[in-house]
TINUVEX-479616 format. One line per field, with one value per residue: residue number from 0; residue in one letter; x, y, z of N, C-alpha, C in turn. Coordinates in steps of 0.001 Angstrom, whole numbers, plus 500000, padded with zeros to 6 digits. Atoms other than C-alpha are relative to their C-alpha. Layout:
BEGIN
resi: NUM,...
resn: a,...
n_east: X,...
n_north: Y,...
n_up: Z,...
ca_east: X,...
ca_north: Y,...
ca_up: Z,...
c_east: X,...
c_north: Y,...
c_up: Z,...
END
This chain:
BEGIN
resi: 0,1,2,3,4,5,6,7,8,9,10,11,12,13,14,15,16,17,18,19,20,21,22,23,24,25,26,27,28,29,30,31,32,33,34,35,36,37,38,39,40,41,42,43,44,45,46,47,48,49,50,51,52,53,54,55,56,57,58,59,60,61,62,63,64,65,66,67,68,69,70,71,72,73,74,75,76,77,78,79,80,81,82,83,84,85,86,87,88,89,90,91,92,93,94,95,96,97,98,99,100,101,102
resn: x,x,x,x,x,x,x,x,x,x,x,x,x,x,x,x,x,x,x,x,x,x,x,x,x,x,x,x,x,x,x,x,x,x,x,x,x,x,x,x,x,x,x,x,x,x,x,x,x,x,x,x,x,x,x,x,x,x,x,x,x,x,x,x,x,x,x,x,x,x,x,x,x,x,x,x,x,x,x,x,x,x,x,x,x,x,x,x,x,x,x,x,x,x,x,x,x,x,x,x,x,x,x
n_east: 500083,499364,500678,499027,499735,499060,500769,500820,499227,500256,501449,500771,499659,500876,501629,500140,499978,501039,501030,499567,499961,501927,499922,499828,501054,501121,500012,499508,501337,501337,499447,500575,501656,500215,499235,500686,501327,499890,499669,500853,500238,499169,498908,500506,499418,499685,499002,499040,499642,499679,498795,499037,499507,498931,499186,499488,500857,499637,500337,501005,500028,499043,500842,501274,500032,499916,501430,500795,499187,499906,498138,499465,499463,500935,500347,499033,500407,500904,499647,499328,501156,501170,499813,500554,501666,500572,499341,500591,501260,499540,499484,501143,500801,498928,498976,498399,498670,498530,499789,500423,498611,499886,500292
n_north: 499146,499939,499657,499171,500438,498717,499441,500953,500094,498574,500174,500454,499092,498722,500722,499827,499234,499002,500824,500128,498896,499252,500537,499279,498503,500567,500487,499180,499156,500728,500042,498181,499573,500809,499790,499286,500906,500614,499291,499846,498456,498606,499807,500486,500653,498985,499112,500830,500360,498786,499558,500822,499334,498706,500461,501458,500731,500052,498684,499337,500237,498746,499181,501172,500056,499007,499701,500479,500344,501774,499896,500075,501182,500362,499687,500575,501182,500150,499833,501464,500950,499345,500204,501211,500072,499219,500956,501127,499621,499878,501323,500756,499357,500298,500824,499828,499325,500429,500134,501447,500534,500321,501757
n_up: 499315,498879,498942,499477,498984,499485,500088,499273,498461,499564,499556,498694,499331,499831,499858,498565,498635,500038,499874,498683,498977,499429,498721,499085,499839,499582,498599,499342,499470,499463,498468,499353,499776,498701,498994,499619,499544,499173,499182,499530,500329,499972,501395,501294,501125,501292,499993,500352,501488,500775,499842,500910,500600,500102,498993,499575,498836,499142,500133,499758,498613,499000,499343,499464,498489,499254,500663,499513,498434,499733,499982,501311,499586,500277,501375,500508,499834,500405,501032,501113,500341,501044,501265,500463,500171,500951,501051,500090,500905,501599,500821,500891,500989,501377,500438,499232,500134,500072,501214,500384,500227,501409,499815
ca_east: 510282,512119,511125,512888,513562,515084,512090,509757,511693,511445,507667,507035,509624,507084,503733,505274,506461,503645,501428,503399,503109,499378,499546,501433,499506,496280,497861,499371,496057,493716,496291,495204,491847,491644,493911,491417,488504,490421,491286,487957,486082,488934,490577,488934,490128,490058,492634,494561,494890,495181,498514,500119,500508,502785,504268,506330,504467,506748,505657,502451,502237,504450,502093,498916,500277,501257,497484,495855,498334,498822,502663,504338,504845,501264,500319,502869,501262,498348,499204,500983,497955,495591,498715,498274,494673,494822,497220,495070,492044,493805,494903,491256,490082,492738,495346,498871,501542,503987,505306,504317,507811,508521,507372
ca_north: 485777,486129,486261,489168,487978,491145,493006,490214,490373,494703,494129,491726,494148,497139,494966,493921,496610,498978,495770,495754,499429,499978,497079,499089,502337,500373,498457,501862,503361,500677,500175,504444,503764,501022,502444,505512,503085,501416,504241,505715,509270,511378,510678,510543,508344,511112,512915,509944,508700,512348,512507,509644,511663,514393,511818,508696,506104,506949,510725,510761,508352,510612,513108,510702,510076,513639,514745,512090,512038,508101,507097,506430,502607,501990,503765,502433,498656,499655,500408,497007,495176,497458,496934,492869,493096,495728,493113,490196,491943,493141,489597,488266,491319,491344,488703,487978,490477,488390,488465,485446,483608,483195,479202
ca_up: 460952,464272,467573,469747,473006,474163,473298,475163,478388,478372,477974,480717,482563,482361,482447,486035,487609,486574,487626,491258,491763,491433,494188,496285,495792,496633,499568,500825,500778,501785,504915,505578,505439,507956,509879,509907,510559,513353,515177,515161,514229,515481,512027,508425,505892,503610,505063,505971,502441,500975,502753,500955,498413,499919,503057,503864,506197,508817,508624,508418,511616,513460,513131,513701,516843,518072,516589,518785,522053,521599,522031,518147,519348,519246,516384,514745,515972,514798,511205,510649,511683,509238,506241,506999,506718,503912,501762,502403,500952,497809,497251,497105,495378,492423,492793,494243,493845,493004,489593,486967,485740,482042,481317
c_east: 500748,499661,501234,499743,500580,498473,498747,500523,499871,498494,499881,500739,499174,498653,500354,500486,499190,499032,500122,499888,498950,499755,500143,499775,498795,500384,500056,498513,499063,500459,499691,498598,499568,500470,499044,498679,499964,500144,498678,499338,500828,500879,498944,501094,500561,501509,501208,500469,500383,501429,500957,500703,501742,501104,500474,499048,500451,499675,498933,498912,500334,498703,498666,500375,500354,498525,499091,500186,500231,501285,499381,499503,498221,499072,500074,499016,498716,499713,500467,499362,498712,501086,499634,498502,499858,500251,499091,498404,499828,499862,498848,499235,500621,501365,501416,500866,500811,499923,499826,501616,499534,499844,501194
c_north: 499348,500290,500920,499846,501207,501245,499311,500446,501546,500056,499279,500577,500981,499648,499481,501173,501266,499090,500274,501478,500849,498758,501106,501315,499467,499637,501379,500857,499338,500212,501728,499596,499087,499851,501323,499550,499539,500796,500924,501117,500700,500145,499468,499431,500828,500563,498943,499673,501299,500249,498952,500125,500782,499447,499025,499758,500827,501808,499800,498815,500537,500999,499580,500185,501349,500706,499372,499876,498517,499974,499152,498145,499539,500233,499010,497891,499783,499497,498549,499205,500402,499441,498098,499677,500779,498845,498354,500282,500785,498538,499487,500943,499846,499373,500480,500845,499411,499713,498721,500088,499673,498291,499865
c_up: 501766,501519,500969,501622,501280,500301,500771,501551,500461,500045,500988,501212,500028,500130,501746,500395,499692,500906,502008,500881,500078,501107,500638,500250,500625,501446,500931,500191,500386,501679,500942,500338,501310,500833,500872,500912,501825,501439,500800,499085,500510,498711,498727,498993,498908,500689,500305,498434,498877,500226,499729,498782,500144,501464,499945,501556,501314,500703,500641,501766,501075,499984,500599,501215,500751,500229,501483,501512,500262,499422,498272,500107,499579,498639,499000,499808,499202,498528,499543,500017,499150,498907,499830,499433,498578,498556,499686,499536,498574,499507,499259,499183,498820,500099,501029,498766,499340,498462,499287,499099,498343,499689,498480
END
C-alpha cells in the first residue's frame, strides 16, 4: 500500500481552509455584536450581525456612523477595539486559528 502525499496535502488544505473561514466568520459576527453593545441601546446587535452577509465592514461602519451622527474615525476605532476583544474571546472558546503544521 502506498501513502498518497498529494491526497494528504489536499485534504489538509481543505480542512484548514474550512477551519479558517469558520473562524473569520465567527470573528466578524462577534465583533459586530460587541460593537453594538459598546455603542449602546441605539443599535441592535441583530441589525449589525445581519448586515455582515450583505456588506463589507467598511460599508457597515459608514452607514452606522451616518445613522448615529458619529465621526467615522470614532466608530472605526471602536470597531478595532471590539475586533481585538472578539479575537481573544474566540481563541479562548475554540482555540487559535493558526494553521496546524505537518510534522
